[in-house]
C-alpha positions as CSV (number, residue, x, y, z in Angstrom):
1,X,74.1,172.9,93.2
2,X,74.5,172.5,97.0
3,X,77.8,171.6,98.6
4,X,76.1,168.5,100.2
5,X,75.0,167.2,96.8
6,X,78.5,167.7,95.4
7,X,80.1,165.8,98.3
8,X,77.6,162.9,97.8
9,X,78.2,162.8,94.1
10,X,82.0,162.8,94.5
11,X,81.8,160.1,97.2
12,X,79.6,157.9,94.9
13,X,82.0,158.4,92.0
14,X,85.0,157.4,94.2
15,X,83.2,154.2,95.2
16,X,82.5,153.3,91.6
17,X,86.0,153.9,90.6
18,X,87.4,152.0,93.5
19,X,85.2,148.9,92.7
20,X,86.0,149.1,89.0
21,X,89.7,149.1,89.7
22,X,89.7,146.5,92.5
23,X,87.6,143.8,90.8
24,X,90.1,143.1,88.0
25,X,93.0,143.2,90.5
26,X,91.2,140.6,92.6
27,X,90.5,138.5,89.5
28,X,94.1,138.6,88.4
29,X,95.3,137.6,91.9
30,X,92.9,134.6,92.0
31,X,94.0,133.6,88.5
32,X,97.6,133.9,89.4
33,X,97.1,131.6,92.4
34,X,95.4,129.0,90.2
35,X,98.1,129.2,87.6
36,X,100.8,128.8,90.3
37,X,99.1,125.7,91.7
38,X,98.8,124.2,88.2
39,X,102.4,125.1,87.5
40,X,103.5,123.1,90.6
41,X,101.7,120.0,89.3
42,X,102.9,120.6,85.7
43,X,106.5,120.7,87.0
44,X,106.4,117.0,87.9
45,X,108.6,115.1,85.4
46,X,106.2,112.4,84.4
47,X,108.5,111.4,81.5
48,X,110.7,109.7,84.0
49,X,108.0,107.0,84.3
50,X,108.6,106.1,80.7
51,X,105.0,104.9,80.3
52,X,101.4,106.2,80.3
53,X,100.7,108.3,83.3
54,X,97.3,109.4,84.7
55,X,96.9,111.8,87.5
56,X,93.9,113.1,89.4
57,X,94.0,115.8,92.1
58,X,90.9,117.1,93.9
59,X,90.9,119.5,96.8
60,X,88.2,118.3,99.1
61,X,87.8,121.7,100.8
62,X,87.6,124.0,97.7
63,X,86.5,121.6,95.0
64,X,89.4,122.6,92.8
65,X,90.8,119.9,90.6
66,X,93.7,119.1,88.3
67,X,94.0,116.2,85.9
68,X,96.5,114.6,83.5
69,X,94.8,112.0,81.2
70,X,91.8,112.3,83.6
71,X,89.4,110.4,81.3
72,X,91.8,107.7,80.2
73,X,91.3,104.2,81.6
74,X,94.2,102.7,83.5
75,X,94.6,99.1,84.8
76,X,94.0,99.3,88.6
77,X,95.6,96.1,89.7
78,X,95.2,96.0,93.5
79,X,93.6,99.5,93.6
80,X,90.4,97.6,92.7
81,X,90.4,96.2,96.2
82,X,89.2,99.6,97.4
83,X,85.9,99.5,95.4
84,X,85.5,95.8,96.3
85,X,85.7,96.8,100.0
86,X,83.1,99.5,99.4
87,X,80.8,97.0,97.9
88,X,81.3,94.6,100.9
89,X,80.7,97.4,103.4
90,X,77.6,98.5,101.6
91,X,76.3,94.9,102.2
92,X,77.2,95.3,105.9
93,X,75.4,98.6,106.1
94,X,72.3,97.0,104.5
95,X,72.4,94.2,107.1
96,X,73.2,91.5,104.6
97,X,76.7,90.8,106.0
98,X,78.2,91.3,109.5
99,X,81.8,92.3,110.2
100,X,82.2,89.5,112.7
101,X,80.6,86.9,110.4
102,X,82.9,83.9,110.1
103,X,83.7,82.9,106.5
104,X,85.2,79.5,105.6
105,X,88.0,79.6,103.1
106,X,89.2,76.4,101.5
107,X,92.6,75.5,100.0
108,X,90.9,75.4,96.6
109,X,90.0,79.1,96.9
110,X,93.5,80.3,97.4
111,X,94.8,82.9,94.8
112,X,98.2,83.5,93.2
113,X,100.7,85.9,94.6
114,X,100.6,88.4,96.3
115,X,98.8,86.4,99.1
116,X,100.1,86.0,102.6
117,X,97.0,84.0,103.3
118,X,98.1,81.4,100.8
119,X,101.6,81.3,102.3
120,X,100.3,80.9,105.9
121,X,97.4,78.6,105.1
122,X,97.1,75.5,107.2
123,X,94.9,72.4,106.6
124,X,92.2,72.2,104.0
125,X,90.1,75.1,105.3
126,X,90.3,78.0,107.7
127,X,87.9,80.6,109.0
128,X,88.2,84.4,108.8
129,X,85.8,87.2,109.7
130,X,84.6,89.6,107.1
131,X,86.5,92.4,108.9
132,X,89.7,90.4,108.9
133,X,89.3,89.7,105.2
134,X,88.8,93.5,104.6
135,X,92.0,94.3,106.6
136,X,93.9,91.7,104.6
137,X,92.6,92.7,101.2
138,X,92.8,96.5,101.6
139,X,95.5,96.8,104.3
140,X,98.2,94.3,103.0
141,X,96.7,93.8,99.5
142,X,96.1,90.0,99.9
143,X,94.7,88.5,96.6
144,X,93.0,85.6,98.2
145,X,91.1,87.8,100.6
146,X,90.0,90.0,97.7
147,X,88.7,87.1,95.8
148,X,86.8,85.7,98.8
149,X,85.2,89.1,99.3
150,X,84.1,89.3,95.7
151,X,82.5,85.9,95.9
152,X,80.9,86.9,99.2
153,X,78.9,89.7,97.6
154,X,77.9,87.5,94.6
155,X,80.7,88.0,92.0
156,X,82.0,90.9,90.0
157,X,78.7,91.7,88.3
158,X,77.2,92.3,91.7
159,X,80.2,94.4,92.8
160,X,79.7,96.6,89.8
161,X,75.9,96.8,90.4
162,X,76.6,98.0,93.9
163,X,79.1,100.6,92.7
164,X,76.6,101.8,90.0
165,X,73.9,102.2,92.7
166,X,76.3,104.3,94.7
167,X,76.9,106.5,91.6
168,X,80.5,105.5,91.3
169,X,81.4,105.9,87.6
170,X,84.4,104.8,85.4
171,X,85.6,102.2,88.0
172,X,85.3,98.6,86.9
173,X,85.8,95.2,88.7
174,X,85.6,92.4,86.2
175,X,87.9,89.5,87.2
176,X,89.0,87.7,90.3
177,X,92.7,88.0,91.1
178,X,93.1,84.3,90.1
179,X,91.9,85.3,86.6
180,X,93.5,88.7,86.3
181,X,97.0,87.8,87.3
182,X,97.3,84.8,84.9
183,X,95.9,87.1,82.1
184,X,98.8,89.6,82.7
185,X,101.5,87.0,81.9
186,X,99.8,84.7,79.4
187,X,99.1,81.8,81.8
188,X,96.0,80.0,80.5
189,X,95.7,77.0,82.8
190,X,95.7,78.4,86.3
191,X,95.3,75.6,88.9
192,X,94.8,76.0,92.7
193,X,98.3,74.6,93.4
194,X,99.8,77.6,91.6
195,X,98.7,79.8,94.6
196,X,102.1,78.6,96.0
197,X,104.6,81.4,95.3
198,X,107.4,79.0,94.1
199,X,105.1,77.0,91.8
200,X,103.6,80.2,90.5
201,X,107.1,81.6,89.7
202,X,108.1,78.3,88.0
203,X,105.0,78.2,85.9
204,X,105.5,81.9,84.8
205,X,109.1,81.3,83.9
206,X,108.1,78.5,81.5
207,X,105.9,80.8,79.4
208,X,107.6,81.9,76.2
209,X,108.4,85.6,76.0
210,X,106.4,85.9,72.8
211,X,103.3,84.7,74.7
212,X,104.0,87.1,77.6
213,X,104.4,90.0,75.2
214,X,101.1,89.3,73.5
215,X,99.4,89.0,76.9
216,X,100.9,92.3,78.0
217,X,99.7,94.1,74.9
218,X,96.2,92.8,75.4
219,X,96.2,93.6,79.1
220,X,97.2,97.2,78.6
221,X,94.3,97.9,76.2
222,X,91.7,95.7,78.1
223,X,89.0,97.9,79.6
224,X,88.3,95.3,82.3
225,X,89.4,96.1,85.9
226,X,90.3,99.7,85.0
227,X,89.5,103.2,86.3
228,X,90.0,106.8,85.2
229,X,91.8,109.3,87.4
230,X,88.6,111.4,87.4
231,X,86.5,108.3,88.5
232,X,88.8,107.4,91.4
233,X,89.2,110.9,92.9
234,X,85.4,111.2,92.7
235,X,85.1,107.9,94.6
236,X,87.6,109.1,97.2
237,X,85.7,112.3,97.6
238,X,82.4,110.5,98.1
239,X,84.0,108.1,100.5
240,X,85.5,110.9,102.7
241,X,82.1,112.7,102.8
242,X,80.1,109.7,103.9
243,X,78.2,109.6,100.6
244,X,78.9,105.9,100.0
245,X,78.7,104.2,103.4
246,X,77.6,104.7,107.0
247,X,79.9,106.7,109.2
248,X,81.0,103.6,111.0
249,X,81.9,101.7,107.8
250,X,83.6,104.8,106.3
251,X,85.7,105.2,109.5
252,X,86.7,101.5,109.4
253,X,87.7,101.6,105.7
254,X,89.7,104.9,106.1
255,X,91.5,103.5,109.1
256,X,92.5,100.3,107.3
257,X,93.8,102.5,104.4
258,X,95.7,104.8,106.8
259,X,97.2,101.8,108.7
260,X,98.3,100.1,105.5
261,X,102.1,99.6,105.3
262,X,102.2,99.4,101.5
263,X,103.7,102.0,99.2
264,X,106.2,103.7,101.5
265,X,108.0,105.2,98.5
266,X,104.9,106.4,96.6
267,X,102.4,109.1,97.7
268,X,103.3,108.6,101.3
269,X,107.0,109.6,100.6
270,X,105.9,113.0,99.2
271,X,104.0,114.3,102.2
272,X,105.4,115.9,105.3
273,X,105.5,114.0,108.6
274,X,102.6,116.0,110.0
275,X,100.4,114.9,107.2
276,X,98.6,111.6,106.9
277,X,97.4,109.4,104.1
278,X,94.6,106.9,103.7
279,X,95.4,105.1,100.5
280,X,95.4,101.9,98.3
281,X,98.3,100.9,96.1
282,X,98.3,98.6,93.1
283,X,101.2,96.9,91.5
284,X,101.2,94.5,88.5
285,X,104.0,92.3,87.4
286,X,106.8,93.3,85.2
287,X,106.4,91.4,81.9
288,X,109.3,91.2,79.4
289,X,110.8,94.4,80.8
290,X,107.6,96.4,81.1
291,X,105.7,97.3,84.2
292,X,102.1,96.4,83.7
293,X,100.7,98.9,86.3
294,X,102.1,100.8,89.3
295,X,99.5,102.9,91.1
296,X,98.7,104.7,94.3
297,X,95.4,106.5,95.2
298,X,94.4,108.1,98.4
299,X,93.4,111.1,100.6
300,X,96.2,113.2,102.1
301,X,95.3,115.3,105.1
302,X,97.0,118.0,107.2
303,X,96.6,118.7,110.9
304,X,94.8,122.0,110.1
305,X,92.1,120.3,108.0
306,X,93.3,120.4,104.5
307,X,92.3,117.3,102.5
308,X,93.1,116.3,98.9
309,X,92.2,113.2,96.9
310,X,95.1,112.1,94.7
311,X,95.3,109.3,92.1
312,X,98.4,108.4,90.2
313,X,98.5,105.6,87.6
314,X,101.5,104.4,85.6
315,X,100.9,101.8,82.9
316,X,103.2,100.1,80.4
317,X,106.3,101.6,82.0
318,X,109.9,100.8,80.8
319,X,111.4,102.6,83.8
320,X,112.6,100.9,87.0
321,X,110.0,100.8,89.7
322,X,112.0,103.3,91.7
323,X,111.4,105.9,88.9
324,X,107.7,105.2,88.8
325,X,107.4,105.6,92.6
326,X,109.4,108.8,92.4
327,X,106.8,110.3,90.1
328,X,104.1,109.5,92.7
329,X,106.0,111.0,95.6
330,X,106.8,114.1,93.5
331,X,103.0,114.5,92.7
332,X,102.2,114.3,96.4
333,X,104.9,116.8,97.2
334,X,103.6,119.2,94.6
335,X,100.0,118.9,95.9
336,X,101.1,119.8,99.4
337,X,102.9,122.9,98.2
338,X,100.0,123.9,96.0
339,X,97.5,123.8,98.9
340,X,99.6,125.2,101.7
C-alpha cells in the first residue's frame, strides 16, 4: 500500500469522523436555542390575568412560532376593526371605493361608547372620507366609524366573504358595535339616543346583575366576532408581506396602526424605545366584576429588521385591568429577548 493512498484514506476518515461528531453538536445547539426562546415565553406569568389567555407569536423573518391556546377562539372586541379595515381597503384596491370618497353619517347611525364621533357629532348628519373613517376606527377605535365602514362594504357577511377570499381563517366579524356592545351587558333594546355616553351608562346601570351575568356567560362562549391566536398572527404576517392588499393600502394601514395612541401599557410597554409597533387593541366592558375581553395584537419591529407578529387575548378575567395589561407587556418583553 503506497504512502499516498494511506494519507488519502486517513484524511477521508478524519473528515467522516469530524462530520459525524459535528452534526449532533450543531443539532443540540439549535435545539438549545429553541428551548431557550420557548422558556422565555413560558416564563410569563399568565395566571396573573386570572382568566383565559391566548397568545400567538410568529417570527416573520424565520417563520418560527410559539402559541398558548393557539386554536382557541377569543372575543376580539375592537381588534375586529383590523379585519374590517382590511376588507374596506380591499374594496379600495379593487376600485369599488376611494379613500377620498365622502360618506354621509346620520345621527341615527351613531354607535354606543367608545365613540368620539358620537361625542363630537353636530347636527343631523356629517360627512367623513373613507380614509378618515379608517383612521378613526383603527387608530382611536371609534365604534361608530367601524359600523359605518361595515355597512359601506355591504355588511358583516360581505366582510367575512372578503376575508375568506384573502385566505384569512379563524377570524370572524358578525355584529355591528351597536349590536355587540349591548349583547355584552344584556341590553336588549338599543336605541340611537343611547349612543350618548351618559345615557348609555344610565341604561346599563339599570340592568339587573343577574341579567348581566347571564349575558356575560353567553358572550364568552359565543363564536361570533372571535379569532384564534393562530388566525390573527397569520393575518398579521400576510398583511406585512403585502399578501392581502396593495403596497399603498398596506402602508396606510400599518401607519395608522403605528400612530395609534391606544394600549400604552400593553404590548407597547414591553418593547425597547428603539423598537416600533403597529397594533390594534380591543377592550370589552367589565361586567359584574369580570373583564369580557382585553386584547392587543400587532407587529413589533427593530431597527435592524427583526419583525415579530404577536397576539395576546385575555377573556373572562377577574384581575384588574392593570394585571391583564402587565401580562401583555411581559409577553412583548419576552419576545424581544427571545429574538435578540
